[in-house]
C-alpha positions as CSV (number, residue, x, y, z in Angstrom):
1,X,200.0,-59.5,41.9
2,X,196.8,-57.4,41.5
3,X,197.4,-53.7,41.9
4,X,195.5,-52.0,44.7
5,X,193.6,-49.8,42.3
6,X,192.4,-52.8,40.4
7,X,190.8,-54.5,43.4
8,X,187.3,-53.0,43.0
9,X,187.3,-54.2,39.4
10,X,188.4,-57.7,40.4
11,X,185.8,-57.8,43.2
12,X,183.1,-56.7,40.8
13,X,184.1,-59.3,38.3
14,X,184.1,-62.0,41.0
15,X,180.7,-61.0,42.3
16,X,179.4,-60.9,38.8
17,X,180.5,-64.5,38.2
18,X,179.0,-65.6,41.5
19,X,175.7,-64.0,40.5
20,X,175.8,-65.5,37.0
21,X,176.3,-68.9,38.6
22,X,173.4,-68.5,40.9
23,X,171.1,-67.3,38.2
24,X,172.1,-70.3,36.0
25,X,171.8,-72.7,38.8
26,X,168.3,-71.6,39.8
27,X,166.7,-70.5,36.6
28,X,168.4,-72.3,33.7
29,X,166.4,-74.5,31.4
30,X,169.3,-76.8,30.5
31,X,166.9,-79.7,30.6
32,X,163.9,-79.8,28.3
33,X,160.5,-81.0,29.6
34,X,161.3,-80.3,33.2
35,X,158.2,-79.9,35.3
36,X,157.2,-76.2,35.9
37,X,158.0,-74.6,39.2
38,X,160.4,-72.3,40.9
39,X,163.6,-72.6,42.9
40,X,162.9,-70.0,45.6
41,X,165.7,-68.4,47.6
42,X,169.4,-69.3,47.0
43,X,170.5,-72.1,49.3
44,X,167.2,-72.2,51.3
45,X,165.1,-72.6,48.2
46,X,161.4,-73.2,49.3
47,X,162.2,-75.5,52.2
48,X,160.8,-73.3,55.0
49,X,157.5,-72.8,53.1
50,X,157.3,-76.5,52.4
51,X,157.8,-77.5,56.0
52,X,155.4,-74.9,57.4
53,X,153.1,-76.7,59.9
54,X,149.6,-77.3,58.8
55,X,146.7,-79.5,59.7
56,X,147.7,-83.1,58.8
57,X,144.2,-83.8,57.4
58,X,144.9,-81.3,54.6
59,X,147.7,-80.8,52.1
60,X,148.7,-77.4,53.4
61,X,148.9,-74.0,51.6
62,X,152.3,-74.7,49.9
63,X,151.0,-77.8,48.0
64,X,147.7,-76.2,47.3
65,X,149.3,-73.2,45.7
66,X,151.9,-75.1,43.8
67,X,149.6,-77.8,42.5
68,X,147.1,-75.1,41.4
69,X,149.8,-73.1,39.6
70,X,152.1,-75.8,38.2
71,X,150.2,-79.1,38.3
72,X,150.6,-82.3,40.4
73,X,154.3,-82.6,39.5
74,X,156.6,-79.6,39.9
75,X,160.2,-78.6,40.4
76,X,161.5,-76.8,43.5
77,X,164.6,-76.5,45.6
78,X,164.1,-78.3,48.9
79,X,166.4,-79.5,51.7
80,X,169.4,-78.1,49.8
81,X,168.8,-79.8,46.5
82,X,167.0,-79.4,43.2
83,X,163.9,-81.4,43.6
84,X,161.0,-82.9,41.7
85,X,157.8,-82.9,43.9
86,X,155.2,-85.5,42.9
87,X,151.6,-85.2,44.1
88,X,150.6,-87.7,41.3
89,X,149.6,-91.2,42.5
90,X,150.8,-92.9,39.3
91,X,154.2,-91.2,39.4
92,X,154.5,-92.0,43.2
93,X,153.9,-95.7,42.6
94,X,156.4,-95.7,39.7
95,X,159.0,-94.2,42.0
96,X,158.3,-96.7,44.8
97,X,158.2,-99.7,42.5
98,X,161.5,-98.8,41.0
99,X,163.5,-98.6,44.2
100,X,167.2,-99.4,43.6
101,X,166.6,-99.5,39.8
102,X,165.8,-95.9,38.9
103,X,165.5,-94.3,42.3
104,X,167.2,-94.6,45.7
105,X,166.5,-93.6,49.2
106,X,168.2,-90.2,49.9
107,X,167.4,-88.5,53.2
108,X,169.0,-85.2,54.3
109,X,172.4,-85.7,55.8
110,X,171.2,-84.3,59.1
111,X,169.0,-87.3,59.7
112,X,172.0,-89.6,59.4
113,X,173.4,-88.0,62.6
114,X,170.1,-88.7,64.5
115,X,169.2,-92.1,63.1
116,X,172.7,-93.5,62.6
117,X,174.3,-94.8,59.3
118,X,172.8,-98.3,59.7
119,X,169.2,-97.3,60.1
120,X,166.8,-99.2,57.9
121,X,165.3,-95.9,56.8
122,X,168.7,-94.7,55.4
123,X,170.6,-97.7,54.1
124,X,170.2,-98.9,50.5
125,X,171.1,-101.9,48.3
126,X,172.1,-105.2,49.8
127,X,172.4,-103.8,53.3
128,X,168.8,-102.7,53.2
129,X,167.6,-106.0,51.8
130,X,169.4,-107.9,54.6
131,X,168.1,-105.7,57.4
132,X,164.6,-105.5,56.1
133,X,164.4,-109.3,55.6
134,X,165.5,-109.7,59.2
135,X,162.9,-107.2,60.4
136,X,160.1,-109.0,58.5
137,X,161.3,-112.3,59.9
138,X,161.3,-111.1,63.5
139,X,157.9,-109.5,63.3
140,X,156.4,-112.5,61.6
141,X,158.0,-114.9,64.0
142,X,156.9,-113.0,67.1
143,X,153.3,-112.8,65.9
144,X,153.2,-116.6,65.9
145,X,154.4,-116.9,69.5
146,X,152.0,-117.9,72.3
147,X,152.4,-114.8,74.4
148,X,152.2,-112.2,71.6
149,X,148.4,-111.5,71.5
150,X,148.0,-111.8,75.2
151,X,150.8,-109.3,75.8
152,X,149.0,-106.7,73.6
153,X,145.7,-107.3,75.2
154,X,146.9,-107.2,78.8
155,X,148.6,-103.9,78.2
156,X,145.4,-102.6,76.7
157,X,143.4,-103.7,79.7
158,X,146.0,-102.2,82.0
159,X,145.6,-98.9,80.3
160,X,141.9,-99.0,80.8
161,X,142.3,-99.8,84.5
162,X,144.7,-96.9,85.0
163,X,142.1,-94.5,83.6
164,X,139.5,-95.5,86.2
165,X,138.5,-92.5,88.2
166,X,140.0,-90.1,85.7
167,X,137.9,-87.4,84.1
168,X,140.6,-86.3,81.7
169,X,143.7,-87.9,80.1
170,X,146.4,-86.6,77.8
171,X,146.0,-89.2,75.1
172,X,149.2,-88.7,73.1
173,X,151.3,-89.4,76.2
174,X,149.1,-92.4,77.1
175,X,149.3,-93.9,73.6
176,X,153.1,-93.4,73.5
177,X,153.5,-95.1,76.8
178,X,151.3,-98.0,75.7
179,X,153.2,-98.6,72.4
180,X,156.6,-98.0,73.9
181,X,156.0,-100.5,76.7
182,X,154.7,-103.0,74.2
183,X,157.7,-102.7,71.9
184,X,160.2,-102.8,74.9
185,X,158.5,-106.1,75.9
186,X,158.6,-107.6,72.3
187,X,162.0,-106.3,71.5
188,X,164.0,-106.7,74.7
189,X,161.8,-108.5,77.2
190,X,161.8,-105.5,79.5
191,X,158.7,-104.7,81.5
192,X,157.1,-101.3,81.9
193,X,158.1,-101.0,85.6
194,X,161.8,-101.5,85.0
195,X,164.0,-98.4,85.4
196,X,165.6,-98.8,82.0
197,X,162.2,-98.5,80.3
198,X,161.7,-95.0,81.7
199,X,165.3,-94.1,80.8
200,X,165.0,-95.1,77.2
201,X,161.5,-93.5,76.8
202,X,162.8,-90.1,78.1
203,X,165.7,-90.3,75.6
204,X,163.3,-91.2,72.8
205,X,161.3,-88.0,73.5
206,X,164.5,-86.0,73.1
207,X,165.4,-88.0,70.1
208,X,162.1,-87.2,68.3
209,X,162.4,-83.5,68.9
210,X,165.6,-83.5,66.8
211,X,163.7,-84.5,63.6
212,X,162.2,-81.1,63.1
213,X,165.1,-79.0,64.5
214,X,167.8,-77.1,62.6
215,X,170.8,-79.4,62.1
216,X,173.2,-77.3,64.2
217,X,175.5,-79.5,66.3
218,X,176.1,-77.1,69.1
219,X,175.5,-78.0,72.8
220,X,172.1,-76.9,73.9
221,X,170.4,-77.1,70.5
222,X,167.6,-79.7,69.9
223,X,169.7,-81.4,67.2
224,X,172.7,-81.8,69.5
225,X,170.4,-83.2,72.3
226,X,168.8,-85.6,69.8
227,X,172.2,-87.0,68.6
228,X,173.3,-87.4,72.3
229,X,170.0,-89.1,73.2
230,X,170.6,-91.6,70.4
231,X,174.1,-92.2,71.7
232,X,172.7,-92.9,75.2
233,X,170.0,-95.3,73.8
234,X,172.7,-97.1,71.7
235,X,174.9,-97.5,74.8
236,X,172.0,-98.8,76.8
237,X,171.0,-101.4,74.2
238,X,174.6,-102.5,73.7
239,X,174.7,-103.1,77.5
240,X,171.6,-105.2,77.3
241,X,173.1,-107.2,74.4
242,X,176.3,-107.8,76.3
243,X,174.4,-108.8,79.4
244,X,172.4,-111.4,77.5
245,X,175.6,-112.8,75.9
246,X,177.3,-113.2,79.2
247,X,174.3,-115.0,80.6
248,X,174.1,-117.1,77.4
249,X,170.4,-117.0,77.3
250,X,168.5,-116.8,74.1
251,X,165.1,-118.1,75.2
252,X,163.1,-114.9,75.7
253,X,161.3,-115.2,72.3
254,X,161.9,-111.6,71.6
255,X,163.4,-109.6,68.7
256,X,166.8,-109.5,70.4
257,X,167.0,-113.3,70.5
258,X,166.5,-113.4,66.7
259,X,169.1,-110.6,66.1
260,X,171.7,-112.3,68.3
261,X,171.2,-115.6,66.5
262,X,172.2,-113.9,63.2
263,X,176.0,-114.2,62.7
264,X,176.1,-112.0,59.6
265,X,175.2,-108.9,61.6
266,X,177.6,-106.4,63.3
267,X,176.7,-105.1,66.7
268,X,176.1,-101.7,65.2
269,X,173.5,-103.2,62.8
270,X,171.9,-105.1,65.7
271,X,171.5,-101.9,67.7
272,X,170.1,-100.0,64.7
273,X,167.5,-102.7,64.1
274,X,166.3,-102.5,67.7
275,X,166.2,-98.7,67.5
276,X,164.3,-98.9,64.2
277,X,161.8,-101.3,65.7
278,X,161.3,-99.2,68.8
279,X,160.9,-96.0,66.7
280,X,158.5,-97.5,64.1
281,X,156.5,-99.6,66.6
282,X,156.3,-96.9,69.2
283,X,156.0,-93.5,67.6
284,X,154.1,-94.1,64.4
285,X,151.6,-96.5,66.0
286,X,150.9,-94.1,68.8
287,X,150.3,-91.4,66.3
288,X,147.8,-93.6,64.4
289,X,145.9,-94.2,67.7
290,X,145.8,-90.5,68.4
291,X,144.5,-89.8,65.0
292,X,141.7,-92.4,65.3
293,X,140.7,-90.9,68.7
294,X,140.4,-87.5,67.1
295,X,138.5,-88.6,64.0
296,X,136.1,-90.9,65.9
297,X,135.3,-88.1,68.3
298,X,134.0,-86.1,65.3
299,X,132.2,-89.1,63.7
300,X,129.6,-90.5,66.1
301,X,128.1,-92.8,63.4
302,X,131.4,-94.4,62.8
303,X,132.1,-94.8,66.5
304,X,128.7,-96.4,67.1
305,X,129.3,-99.0,64.3
306,X,132.8,-99.7,65.6
307,X,131.4,-100.2,69.1
308,X,128.7,-102.5,67.8
309,X,131.3,-104.7,66.0
310,X,133.3,-105.1,69.2
311,X,130.2,-105.8,71.3
312,X,129.3,-108.6,68.9
313,X,132.8,-110.1,69.3
314,X,132.7,-109.8,73.1
315,X,129.2,-111.4,73.4
316,X,130.7,-114.6,72.0
317,X,133.4,-114.8,74.6
318,X,133.4,-115.8,78.3
319,X,134.2,-113.4,81.0
320,X,137.9,-112.6,81.1
321,X,138.6,-114.6,77.9
322,X,141.2,-112.9,75.8
323,X,141.0,-112.1,72.1
324,X,142.2,-114.5,69.4
325,X,143.3,-114.4,65.8
326,X,139.8,-115.4,64.8
327,X,138.4,-112.4,66.7
328,X,140.8,-110.1,64.9
329,X,139.7,-111.5,61.5
330,X,136.1,-110.4,62.4
331,X,137.2,-106.8,62.9
332,X,136.4,-105.7,59.3
333,X,134.9,-102.3,60.2
334,X,137.8,-101.7,62.6
335,X,140.3,-102.1,59.8
336,X,138.2,-99.7,57.7
337,X,138.5,-97.2,60.5
338,X,142.3,-97.7,60.7
339,X,142.8,-97.3,57.0
340,X,140.6,-94.2,56.9
341,X,142.6,-92.7,59.8
342,X,145.8,-93.3,57.9
343,X,144.4,-91.8,54.8
344,X,143.0,-88.7,56.4
345,X,145.7,-88.1,59.0
346,X,148.8,-89.0,57.1
347,X,151.3,-90.3,59.6
348,X,153.9,-90.2,56.8
349,X,153.6,-87.1,54.6
350,X,156.3,-87.9,52.1
351,X,159.6,-89.8,51.6
352,X,163.0,-88.8,50.2
353,X,164.3,-90.4,47.0
354,X,167.0,-89.6,44.4
355,X,167.0,-90.3,40.6
356,X,169.9,-92.6,39.6
357,X,169.7,-91.6,35.9
358,X,167.7,-89.3,33.5
359,X,164.1,-90.6,33.7
360,X,161.3,-89.7,31.4
361,X,157.8,-90.3,32.8
362,X,155.0,-89.3,30.5
363,X,155.8,-85.7,29.4
364,X,158.2,-85.1,32.3
365,X,162.0,-85.4,32.6
366,X,163.5,-86.2,36.0
367,X,167.2,-85.4,35.7
368,X,169.8,-87.8,37.1
369,X,170.9,-86.8,40.6
370,X,167.8,-84.7,41.4
371,X,166.0,-85.4,44.6
372,X,162.4,-86.7,44.3
373,X,159.7,-86.3,46.9
374,X,156.6,-88.6,46.4
375,X,154.0,-86.8,48.5
376,X,151.4,-89.2,49.9
377,X,149.3,-86.6,51.6
378,X,148.3,-85.0,48.3
379,X,147.3,-88.4,46.8
380,X,145.2,-89.2,49.9
381,X,143.3,-85.9,49.5
382,X,143.0,-86.0,45.8
383,X,139.3,-85.4,44.8
384,X,140.1,-87.2,41.5
385,X,140.8,-90.4,43.5
386,X,138.6,-90.1,46.6
387,X,135.0,-88.7,46.8
388,X,134.9,-85.9,49.4
389,X,138.5,-86.7,50.4
390,X,138.4,-84.4,53.4
391,X,135.6,-86.4,55.0
392,X,136.4,-89.2,57.5
393,X,134.4,-91.9,55.9
394,X,135.4,-95.5,56.8
395,X,132.7,-96.9,54.6
396,X,134.6,-95.9,51.5
397,X,136.8,-98.9,52.2
398,X,134.0,-101.3,51.5
399,X,135.0,-100.7,47.9
400,X,138.2,-102.8,47.4
401,X,139.4,-100.4,44.7
402,X,140.2,-97.8,47.5
403,X,143.2,-99.9,48.4
404,X,144.8,-99.1,45.1
405,X,144.5,-95.3,45.6
406,X,146.6,-95.0,48.8
407,X,150.2,-95.5,49.9
408,X,150.3,-94.8,53.6
409,X,152.6,-97.8,54.2
410,X,154.9,-96.9,51.3
411,X,155.5,-99.4,48.6
412,X,157.9,-101.6,46.7
413,X,161.0,-102.8,48.5
414,X,160.4,-100.2,51.3
415,X,156.9,-101.2,52.2
416,X,156.7,-100.8,56.0
417,X,157.6,-104.2,57.6
418,X,155.6,-103.4,60.7
419,X,152.3,-102.5,59.0
420,X,150.4,-105.6,60.1
421,X,151.8,-105.3,63.7
422,X,150.6,-101.7,63.9
423,X,147.1,-102.6,62.7
424,X,146.9,-105.5,65.2
425,X,148.0,-103.4,68.1
426,X,145.6,-100.6,67.2
427,X,142.6,-103.0,66.7
428,X,143.1,-104.6,70.1
429,X,143.5,-101.3,71.9
430,X,140.3,-99.9,70.2
431,X,138.4,-103.0,71.3
432,X,138.9,-102.2,74.9
433,X,138.7,-98.5,74.5
434,X,135.3,-98.4,72.8
435,X,133.7,-100.9,75.2
436,X,134.9,-99.1,78.3
437,X,134.9,-95.4,77.6
438,X,133.2,-92.5,75.9
439,X,135.3,-89.4,75.1
440,X,135.4,-86.0,73.7
441,X,138.2,-83.7,72.6
442,X,139.0,-81.0,75.1
443,X,139.4,-77.5,73.6
444,X,140.6,-76.7,70.1
445,X,142.9,-79.7,69.5
446,X,143.8,-81.0,66.1
447,X,146.7,-82.9,64.3
448,X,149.5,-80.8,62.8
449,X,152.1,-81.9,60.2
450,X,155.6,-80.8,61.2
451,X,156.0,-82.7,58.8
452,X,155.5,-85.7,61.2
453,X,152.1,-85.6,62.9
454,X,151.8,-84.0,66.3
455,X,148.9,-82.6,68.3
456,X,149.7,-79.1,69.5
457,X,148.0,-79.8,72.9
458,X,148.9,-83.5,72.9
459,X,145.2,-84.4,72.5
460,X,143.7,-83.9,75.9
461,X,140.4,-85.8,76.1
462,X,137.6,-85.9,78.6
463,X,136.6,-89.5,79.3
464,X,133.5,-91.1,80.9
465,X,133.1,-94.8,81.7
466,X,130.4,-96.7,79.8
467,X,127.7,-98.6,81.7
468,X,129.2,-100.4,84.7
469,X,128.1,-103.9,83.9
470,X,129.7,-103.6,80.4
471,X,132.9,-102.2,82.0
472,X,133.1,-105.2,84.4
473,X,132.5,-107.7,81.7
474,X,135.3,-106.3,79.5
């Protein structure tokens, strides 16, 4: 037993050991050739500074200061782990191309509670390959169906009709409604007027708020609400699956038909796939649309050329005739606009990876077990790669080499399976928007990285119909 009088000495010794451990943990140079950097505060590290909101068409103060001081690759302590942060395009591509070989997806544990353990974003190895292959097959198969293109266009036209007589719309809400209704139709064959659509959409809004909340699972917190919202969505989708099984009908031509036809899937995996498709096809595509509305409002020359491209397409079609694949293939400048919006706006700022072994890349060592963050934003705004990178300049994409200097859809085995679908949806929506309306941004409204992109005023815009004869023709 420790004598009472010796307690202060024992306590001092204990505190000294704890302090020594913390000093060694945060400041040791046990690895040679580690990138320079600092670890910040114990436990928190530099996470709060890294996640501080900033304009999404910039890299933010944190990355500016760290890249200036330490270079494009630096060490830090983020999300509870020792981390290598890469703002270097070559290293980023090396990481993405070596998925499951040298690196592995490794998102914070808090996200597992929100997304679920079978989410395509979180799983690795054979499970990821299986689920991703299914997602690619579903999206590819749906694109070839007779009703796919018309469903996108009819929803676009419906949105334009709803705006008639409006002087102002809150575009973020409108874009999310458009993409969500489209994904509900393609995934579950559920229309926008059905009660279940509004129910799931409301839960999705709660679900998304949890992504940037403190992971405190206490009733009333945003994180707790997000987890519960996901549970409700899961329950709803399971009910839809059971209903379709009982009716024994697999002829809707939607994603759920494909999922139910695969016997090697569990019901949990089926539900996760549907949720992943709804999340990716709804939230990220709506964000892309909002970014384009923002950038085009500040680039009248780009908007004019975009409108001229779609006028030329429309002139070769009969009144009321819908768009075709051939029309989409003519939208070259439209794709330039979409790519530039992705480069400037950065729908995805970074991804989470973990090194599986000690890795040497050029002069750097990435120790085994360390987290690795490839930061796409920094690459997209790197003046060494892009001339005047902060300018919205769709014409830079006339140079095919620009494609090799970006990674907004990720890369390697985790290249976004819905990339082509997002571009198609956005192009069709833009076609009807630019031929029917002019718009300007209301007030001081701009995109913020939280780290996912959000407009702090939800992008309220003032709209004005274009010439009536053109509006009727479209």
